[in-house]
N, C-alpha and C positions, 0 to 999 in steps of 0.2 A: 504493500500500499504506500503510495507517495506521501512524502511529508506534508505537502500542501493540503492534502485530503485529510490526514490526521489532525492537522492544526484547525482545519475548518470544523471538525467534529468537536474539538476542544472549545471553540469560541462560541459566543451567543449568535443567534441568527441576526444577519444584517451587518455583522462585523467582518470586514474583509481583509485578508492577508495581502499585504502589498509586496513585502520583501521578507526573506528569511536568511539568516546567516549564523554560522557557528563560530565561536571564539573561545579563546583560553583565558581563564581568570588569572589575573596577575596581582592579586592582593590576598592577604591572609597568610596564614603559615602552613597550610596543608599543601601537598603537592598540587601542581597546576590542574585545575578542574575545568571541564568543558561546560559551557553555557550556550543556550540557544536564544538568539535575539529574533524577535518578530516585529515588524512595523505593521500595525493594524490601523485600518481606516473605517470611519463611520461618518456620513454626511460632511465630508471634507475636514473633519478633525481626526487627528492621528494620535496614537499612543504607542509607546515602546514597551513590549512585553519581554520579560526575562524568564526563561524557563530552565529547570533542571530536568534531566531525563533518566529514568531508571534503567533503560536499555539504550544502547547506541549502535545502529539508528533505532529510534522508537518504532514499535510495531503497531501500537494503538494509542488512542488519545489518553488512556490511562496510564501510559508511560510517561506523561508530561506533567510537571508540577509547576504552577505559576509561582515565582518568587516575588515578583512585584511588577507594578505597572506604573509608567511615567507618562504624563501628557506631553505632547510636543507643543510647548507654549513658550511664553517669553522667558521663563527660567531655564529652559533646556539649552545646553550647550554640548557641542561635540568637537573635540580637538583631536587631530591626527598627528602622530609624530613617529620618527624612526630614530630610536636612541641607541640601539645596540647591534653591532654587526654579529655579536656572539649569540644573540637570541635566536631561538627556534622560530619565532614569529617575525615576520618581516616588518610589521608596523604595530604601533602602540595606539590604543584608542582610549581617550578620556571622556567618558560620558558623565555629565553632571546636570543636576536640576535641583529644585527645592528639596533640601534634606535627603539628597541622593548623590552617590558618587560611585562610579564603576570604572575600573581599569581592566582593559582586555588587550590581548594580542591576537592578531589575525594574519593569515597569509595573504600577500598581495595577489591579485588576479581579477579576472573578469567579474566573478561573483561578488567579490568584495567591492569592486568599483560600482557594480549595479546597486548593492544595498546602500552604499553611502550616497549615491546619486539620488535614490529615492528618499533617503532620510533628509538630504538637503532640500529636495523639492517639497517635502512636508513642512519643513521649517519656513520656506518661502510662502507657501500657501497660508500658513498661520498668520504671517505678517500682513497678507493681503486681506484676510477675512476674519481677523481676531475679534472684531466687534460682534459677529454673528455666530461665532462657534460655541458649541455646547459640549462640555466634557463629562456630563452626568452619566453617559453610558459606561464609563469606566468603573463607576461605583458598584456596578453589578458583579464585578469579579470578586470572588471570595478568596482573600489572602490570609492564610494562617499556617505559615511554615517558618521553620528555623533553618537558616543557611549558615552553617559553621564555617565554610570557606570564606565567606564574605564577613563573618563576624557580625551578622545581622540578626536581630531578633524581631521577627515580624509577628505581631499579635494584635491584628486589627480587626475589630468587629463593627458591624454597623456601617458608619460613615467612612468608606474606604476611598477617600480622595487622595490626591497626591500629597496634600498637606499632612496626611496621617502617616505617611511612609517615613520611618525613622531608620537610619543606619548608624552603626557605630562610628564610621568615618566622619559623619556629620553631627556627632553629638555635641561638639564644640566648634567654635569658629576658628578660622585659620590662625588668628592671633592668639587663640586660647590654647592651642596645641603646644604645650610647652613643657619644660621640666617640672617635676614635683616641686612643690614649694619647700623651703628649708634653707638653712644656712650652710649646708655642706653638701658635697657631691655624694650621691648614693653609689653603691657598687653597680656595675653594669647590669647584673641580673635584676637587682631591685629597680633600677631605672626603667628597664624594659617592661617589668611588671606594672610599674606605675604608669607608664606610658599607655599600655594597653588598657589599664583601668580607666584612664581619662577618656580613651576612645570609646569605651564601653559605658560611659557614665549614664546614658539614658536608661540602661538595663537595671541599674541598682539604686536610682535616685527617683525621688518624687518631687513634682513641682509644688512649692508652697509660696504664698504671697505674704510680703511684709511691706509695711509702710515706711517710707524713708522721707524724712523732712530735710530739706535744703534751705539754708537762710544765708543771706549776704547783706552786708551793710557797710558802707563807707561812713565812718563816724566822725570824720573831719577833726580828729584830734580831741574830741570833746570828752570830758569825764562822764562816767557811766551814769545811767539812770537807775532809781531804786527798783523799778520793775520794767521788764521787757516782755510782759505778758501779752500785750496787744500784737507782738511780732511772733513769739515763740509758742503761744498757747491759743492760737486762733482756731484750731480744730478741736472738736469735741473728743474725738478718739485719739489717744496718745499714740504717736508714731513708735515704730520699733527702733528706729535709728535716727539720731539727730546729726547733721554735719553743718556746722555754723561757722561762717567766714566773716572776718572783718578786714577792712582796709583803713589806712590812716588811723590806726589805733592810737598812735602817738606821733606827733609832729616835731617833737623836740630834737635838737641837735644830738643829744646824747643817744637817743634811740637811732637816729639816722646814721651816725658815725660808728657807734659801738654796739648796736643791737640790744641795748640795755634799757628796760622800761618797767616802772611800777604798774603801768596801766594793764599789763598782762594779768596780773592776779586780780585787779579790780573787776575787769570785764569777765573773767572766768567766774568769779563768785556771783556776779549779776546774772550771768547766763544759767548757772547751776540752780540758782533760786527761782528762775522763770520757766524751767521745763514743766511740761504738763504734769500736774500733781496727780493724775490718774495712773501714771507710770513711775516706776522706780528705776533710776538710771545709774549707770556707772561710766565714768570717763575712760574711753579707750586710748585717746591720745591727744596731745596738744602740741602744735608746732607753730612757731612764729619766726618771721624774718622782718625786722624793723617794724612797720606798721601792719603787715599782713599777718593775721592769726587765723588758724583753723583749729576747731575743737570737734571731736567726734565722740558722741554718747551712744551707748546701746542699753536697752533695757537689761536689768540685772538677770533675768531668766534666760537671756540669750548668751551671756558671756562666755559659757563653756563652749560655745560654738564659734567663737571669734579667735582666729589664729593668724600667726605670721603678720603681725602689725609692723609697719615700717613707715618712716617719713622721709621727706626730702625737701630742700628749699632750693630755688634758683633766683638769683638777682639778675636783672636785666638792665640796671643802671650802666653807667659808662664803663667799658671794658668788661661787662658782665660781672662786675664786683659789687657796686653799690646796690642795696636792697631796697631802695625807695620805690622801685617797680620790680615786678617779677611774679613769683608764685610759690605757694607752699602746698604740700600734698600729704595725705594719709592713704595708705592702702591696707587692706585686710582681707583675709579669707573668711567669709560668713557662710557657715555650713560648707557646701561644696561649690560656692560661687565666689569669684574674686571681685571685690569692689575697690574703686579708686576715686577719692574726692580731691579735686584740685581747686584751690582758691587763688585767684590771680588779681593783680592790679597792673593793667597795661598802660602804655605811654598815653600822656594827656594831650590836649589841644585839638581843636576841630580838624586842622589840616593833616595831622599826623597819623593817618589811618595806616600808611605803609609801615610806620614804626610800630604800630600796635600789631600789624600782621607779623613783623619781625619778632617782637616779643613772644607772640604765640608759638612761632616756629622754634625759637631758642628754648622755651620752656619744654616743648615736646621732645626736643633732642637732648636736652641736658637734665631733665628730671629723671633720675635713675635711682632705683632701690637696689643697692649694690650688695645687700646681705643675702641675695639669692644667687643660685648658680644655674644658668647664666643670670646676670642682672636683669630686672624687669624694668620696663618703661611704662608710661601711662597707657599706651595702646595695648599692653599685654594683660588686659583685664577683661573679665566678662561684662562688667558694667562700669562706666566712667561718668561721674557727675562733675561738670566743669562750671564754675560760677565766680562771681566777683565783680569789681568795678572794671569792666572790660573797656570802658571809656570811648566806645564808638559813638559818634555824634550824628546829627542831622545835617545833611548838606543839600545844596541846590534849593534851599527854602529859608527865608529870612525869619527872624524871631517872631515878628508880628503875625505872620501867616501861620506859623506853627502853634502859636498860643491860641489863635482863633479857631483853628481846626480841633485842637485839644479841647477847648471849652465846649465844642459841639460833639465831643466824644468820637470825632471822626479820626480814629487812630490809624485806620488802614491806609489813608492817603499820606499821612505823616511818615508811616513806616516804610513807604516806597522810597523815601529819601534817607532811610537809616543805613548808615555805613556798614554795619554788621550784616544786615540782610544782603546788601549789595555784594559785599566781599565773600559771604557764604555762598550766594548763587554763582559767583564767578569761580568758585573752587579754590579760593586763595587761602581760606582759613576754615577750621572746624569741619573738615571733610568727614562724612559719616555721622555727624552730630546732628541732633534734632533740637528744636526749641519749640516750646508750646505757644498757643495763640496769646498774643499780648492784648488784653482788654482793660489795662489799667493806664493811668496818665503817666507821662515821663517822670523819671525818678531824680532828675537833675536839671537845672540847678535852682535851689530855693534859697530865699533869705532865711538863715538859721533862725529857729524859733517860731517860724511861720509856715503856712502853706502857700505863701506868695512867691511868684517867679522871681528870679534874680533881678534886682533893681539897681545893681552897681553900674558903673560906667560901661563895662563890657556888654551888659544887657544880653547875656548868652541865650541862644535858642534852647528851649527845653529839649532833653534828649533821654533815651532809655539807656544810660550808661551802665546800669546794674542789671546783669543778666544771669540766667541759669540754663544751661544746655546739658544734654546727656547723649550717650551712645551705648548701644547694647540691645539685645533682644528681650522680649517680654517685659518691657517697662511701660507703664501707663501713667501719664501724668493726670493727677486728680484735681490739682489746683496750681494756679500761677498768679500771683497778686503782689501788690505793694501795700505798705502800711503807713498811710499818710499821717496818722495821729502821733507818730514819733517825730518830734520837731527839732531835736537838738542840733542836727547836721544840715548841710546843704544838700545832702542825698536822702532819699527815703529808703528804708530797708525793703527788701524783696524776699519772698519765700516761694517755694514750690513743694508740693506734696505728691509723692510717687507711690504707686502700687507696683512693686517689682517682684518678678519671679525669682525664686532662689531655689537651687537644687538641694534637696535634703536627703541624706543617705539612709537607705533601708538596709540595716546591718545584716539581716538574714539574706537578702539578695546580694549584698556586697561579698559575703563570705563565699556564696556559691559561685559567683563570677570569678572571684579571685582564684578559687580552687581549679575552675575550669582553665583559666589562663596559665596557671602554673603547670598543669598537665600538658597543655599544648606547647609551652615553652620547653618543657623537658624533652618532648619528642623533637621539636625543631632544632634544639641545640645538638641532639645526637645525629641528626640527618643532614644538616645543611651548614655551609659556611657563608659569611657575609660576602657579597660581591657588589661592587659599584663601578660606575663609569663616570669620569670627570671630563667635562667638555673642553677644558683648556688648563694646561699645566704651566704656561708661560703667560703672566699677566703683565702688560706693558702700559705705563702711564706716560703720556707725552705732554711736554711743556707744563709742568707742575709749577704753580706760582703761590707765593706767600699768602696764606689765609684765603685760599680759593680751592675748596675741596673738589676732588675728582672721584668719580664712582666707576667701578667695574663690576660685572656680575660673573659669578662662577657657578655652574650647575653640576650638582652631583645627583646621579640617578641610581637608585637601587635596582639592580638587574637580577638579584638573587631571590631566594625563597624565604628569607627570614628578615625581620626588621633589623636595620643597621643603626648602631649608635656610632656617631663620629665626633671627633674633638680635634681642634688644632692644639698641638702640644708643643712645649718648648723644647728647644734642642739642647744638647749637652752643653753645659756651662752658661746657658742663657737663663735669665731670670723671668722672662716672659715668652709667650708663644709668637709674638710678633713685635716689631719695632714700634716705638712710641708714636710715629707718624702715620701708622696704619691702624685702621679699625676694621674688624671683621664681625659681621652680623648675619646669621648667628655663628658664634665660634664653636658651638656644640649643639647637637640636636639629634633626633631620630628621623629615619626615612623608612617608611613601610614598603614592602614589596610592590614594585610597579610605580612607586611615587618618585618624584624629584624634589630637591631642595635647592632653591636659588639663594646663593650666599653673596652678600654685598661686600665688596672691599672698598673702603674709602681711604684715600691718601689726603692728609691735611698737614702741611707744613705751617706750624704756628710759631709763637714766640719761644716755645720750649725746644724746638728742633731746628729753627732757622739758622742760628748761629753755628750749629754743628755742620750744617750743609756748607755754609760759607767758608768755614776753617778747614773743611776736609776731615773733621772727626767722624762724619757719617756721610752716607750717600744713599740715594734712592735704590736700595738693593736689599732684598731679603729672601730667605728660603723658608717657606712654611711647610710644616709637617702635618698632613692630614691623617689622623690615626683612626683606623677602624677597629673597634673593639672585637677582638677575636679574629681579626684579619690583618692585612698588610698596611704598611705606611705608604702614603702617596706624597711625593715632594713637589711643591708648587713654587715657581720662581716669580718674584715680584720685582720689577725694574721700572725705572723712569728717569726723565730728565728734569732737573730742577733749574728753574730760570732765576738767576741771581738778582737779589734785591738789596736795597739799602736797609731793609728791615732785617735784622739779624746781625748786621756788621757792627763792630765795636766802634765806640766814639773816636778812637785814635785813627782807625782806618778811615772813617768817613771824613775826618778833618784833612786827610792827605789826598782825597779824590777831588780833583778840580773839574772833572767832566762827569756826566751821568754814569751810573754804574753799568749800564748796558754796553758802554764802550770799553770797559775794563776787562781784559781776559780773566777767565776763572783762575788760572794758575797765578797770575799777579795778585789777585784778590786773596788767594790763600796764603801767599808770602807775606803780605801785609798783616793779615789776621794773625799769623804766627811769628810776627816780628823778624822775618827773614828777608824782607825786601830791601833793595838798595836804593834808599830814598834820597833824592837830591833837592827837591823843592821844599819850600817852606809850607807848613800846614796852615789852614784856616784856624782862627782862634776857636770857632765853634763849627760843627759841621754845617755845611750850606743847607742840608735838608732840614735841620732844626731851625736854621734861620728862616728859610722859606715859610715854614709853618707858623712860627711865632709872629713873623712880620705880618702874615695874613690875618691872624687873630688880633694883632695890634691895630690894624687898620679897619677891620670889619667886625670885631667881636667884643670890644671893651664894654659895650652896653648891653650885650645879649644876655637875656635872663637864663639862668641855670646852666651857664657855660661850665664845663668839666663836671657836671652833674648828670646831664641828659646824654644818652648814648647817640651815636651817629647811625647812618644807614650803611649796611654792609655793601650795597651797590656803589655808594659814593666813596667808601674807603678804597675799593678796587680802582676807581678813577684816580683818586689821590696817589695811591701807590704807583700806578703806571706813569703818572705825571712826574713824580720824583725819580723813578727809575729810568725813564726814557729821556727826559728833558724835552721841553716843548716851549714855543713862544707864546702859547695860549695861556690864559689865566688859569690859576689854580682852581680846579673844580670842587664841587661839594659845598654843603652848608657849613657854617662855622662849627656846629656840633660835630660833624664828621671830621673836620680839620682838627679839632681839639682832641678827639679820640685817636686820630692817626698820630698825633704827637705823643700821646701817652703810650701807644703801642710801639712806636719807634724806640722810645726810651726803655721800654719794658722788654724788648726783644734782644738786647745786647747780651753777650755772655757774662759780662760783669756789670752790675749796676753802677750808677754814678758814684755812690760811695761803696767801694769794693767790699766784698764778702768779709775780708779779714778785719774790717773795721766795724762790722755789724754790732758785735757785742759792746765794743767801745762807745759807739754812738748811743745805744740804749742806756748805758750807765751814766752818760753825761747830760741827759736831757734836762736835768734840774739846773744846770749851770750854763748860761749863755756863753761865757768866756771859754769853757771847755769845748762847747759846740763849734765856736769860731776856730779854735785851735785844730780840731779835726779837719775842718774844711780847708784850712791853710795848708794842711799836709797832703791834700789829695794830688793825684796826678794832674798835670797842668790842664789837659783838655777836660778832664772831669770837673776840675774847679771852675774852669771858664763856663761850662754848660750849667753847672749848679747856680753860679751867681747870675748868669745871663737870664735864666728862668725865674729866679727869685725877683730880679729887678722887674721883669714883665709882670709877674703876679702881683707885685706891689702896685704897679700901675693899674692893673685890673681891679684890685681892691679900692682904688681911689674912686671907682664908679659904682659903689654898692648901692647908691640910691636908684641907679638905672638897672643894674644887672641882678640886684637882690642876692648877691653872693655873700658868703660868710667866711671870715678868715679861717675859722676851725674846719670848715668844710674843705676849703682848698688845701689847708695843711695836711688833712687827712688823706685826700686823693694823692697828693704828691709825696706824702710820707711813705706810701707803699711803693712808689716808683723810685725815689731816691735811695731808700733803705730796704732793698729787697731781701727777703729771707733766703739764706743759703738753701739750695735745692733739697739737701738731705734732711733739713730740719722742718720742711713745710708740713709733712704729715705727722710729725710726732708731738704736736702740741694740742692740748685741751682747748676747749672753747674759752675758758677763763684766761688761760695763758695767752691765747691769740688776741683777746680783747685788751689784755694789759700791754701787750707788745704794740698793738695799733695806737694805743694812747700815747705810748712813748715816742713813736715815729711822728705822731701828730705834733706833739710838744716840741720835738726837735726842729721840725720844719717851721713851726709857729714863730720861734725866735727870729727866723730870717725873714719873716713877712712883716713883722711889726717893729723891727730895729733897723737902723741905718747901716748899710754894708759898704760905705764909701772906703773905709780903711782897708777892707779886703780887696775891693775893686781896683784901688790904686796900684796894688802889686800884681795885677792880673793882666795878661797880654791880650786885651781886647784890641 
């Protein structure tokens, strides 16, 4: 009996087989198993059926068992690849849809071409007719099978739609498939078991719903209120989790410069007293950076299910150091779901939306929970809640028009001009994040103590600066509102209430699945060895430039029969698995049979590595060792060409360069850096690059507010770097903020700071006595002393304009203290928070002396 006739007997009347084809399953741990694919049509809608057969070839329809059915709709995708010349199959097929993933191998040939031509035609027909298609006919097929080769547990009764099909491979999202949580590496066997348990999560967990309350408020440095009930207890039912974020908690210089504030405890007590009295809560974590603070509370009864709590902070002020802007985060595992709460304060001012975008990107890339292996980032969580004073404003609409529309509750028209909505739609920020419907008035800017709009001279247009967004599946927002009755700030607090699905472990099912996986692993370990293919073992980066990252991808494919654990390991006598200028993501992971892992290699020459490239201490060359657990090591070479730059050169070398650095041969540059050059010309008193930047700031930046406090734009820094390195008659590009940051980066990228490392301890011990500080400066190498006094003279002039630029001598002293008196490399990670704060104060005091006192006696003996 022909297969098409057998299939017709298996299907319901009116359902037509369009194409049939057999393939080999390439996932799971058992030997390669055959599956039969059938493309079935009814009224121009198509479904893909996957069958197992009890006999091959089948002799009757009873030999066929339907494993699952997938509609050919907008979620269906089919990718064809040829990965391995060693495989028995000519091509690899990746079929995916909603909650479905299948990897198969097939022989190339006429029948295979016909099957995929028909499959492609069915996908095209869906696009043409999607508005009229009906897939209800697929529900009639009863699916109640367990497919061990796929690791699928199918137990679907009643509504058998495609949404109900669950596979182990799709139990978690791509970003959620990661190493088990913890602070240490598990053994290979334990890691594989954990990995497979994660993939099988749907089989041993149940979905339960919990309420999560998110609150955010920029309090404008105001002291706390006696009660925050209007904000924190506005819902009758107490939430299971509170995550409460503050911005501008403390605007004092002490908090700004040294992250020290009594307001932290005051606001913590006020929040604790104002939590919903119907619930009993325990603080999970508190994290603060300057004025940004985040507190997470959980009901007492849930605390046993809170694990792996971690925090991190990111400052996005100038050079990524100052914490006046940036973010703080708390992450935790709640039952079997990972949660991450991120509270941020992004760059201010209406026109600075690009800087806000840059702050967001910096927080995403630099927020790392490093006590995990591998480290986790914000995206590596099942659910993320991102909130704070995001500072996006209303553009293309004047203040009067905005206020008029708001008064009429016509928020929709105003939100069309909202920068966050515009940037989100353009894909520039918050990709994959959602925000609820805004049906409350703008939250900024008010006259403090009132509900009146800003009446100052600036007359700012009202804006929704304070926002709450989220990403992740099975999150339902129940409320999104502001709280106008709290009047102390120029912002209104905002809150959102979510009903979020959390996976809760059923211990009986967990033990059963765990035992099953153990048995399969025992069998697989005895029968198979790991096998992979790497698409490229020679990675070449061309024209690498200072502070301009380059990315390359490396693909590792599992062509064997068992899951592969890989890790980049350090070579003999090396302390790390790669050099400091290289970042590998992920540097360790699993790959299931038939799957691939795309590894990103990023090269970034920054201030820590640039001087080594210039002096010849290092070069763009590394050999990586990709280790397969239980298998062989694969060696991968990374090479590149670094384009020399003034950033990373010593002050001494720069003073001898009379032409742009691009005109200096690399060999000559290395000789100068190593004091081996045969120098005949007289040096400049200070490097011309320093003079160019300072002169520009002197002519254009003396009255600029927040100079040396606000960060520049990365794109403008690149333009400034090119201008300095190449030499051009054009005017120096970039805003004064970008020029100011470029000056700091230039001074911070030298191998030795202006005050050499050997005088570091001497400086810190002399800060109480100006005369001793002067003595230290007088003993500096000539070029270092020149630059120090030249910059101090400029800063004194800058501080003569404080009425215009709103700068503060302590702030400037703090910024330049970290530049002039840089910590020796080996000591930077050895200090506690208290010790670092103490050292920062001493550095500030040292520089302060030279900003408030006359330096003429030192300058007289200087060769300007």
